[in-house]
C-alpha positions, 0 to 999 in steps of 0.5 A: 207665468213661470212654468216648471223646468223641463227637468222637473217634468221628466220621470225616472224609470229604472229597468230590472234585468233578469238572468235568463239562466238562473233568474237572478237580478243583474246589477251594474258594477264599476271595477277599477282595473289597469288604471281604468274604470270599467262598468260590468253587468253581473248576475247576483245569483250565478255571478256571470259577468258581461259588458252590459245587461243586454248581452245576457239575452239570447 
């Protein structure tokens, strides 16, 4: 009997990050600067940017 493939059995979970200062949602953005792609995390309310969402925690 053929079973389901490994990829079809995995579930996709997304995490929601909140800014500790204003409570806004943190979204990942891709910026093109100096010929390179750069991923940054940005708060939607206060526009604070960090390298990754984990850096917002104190």
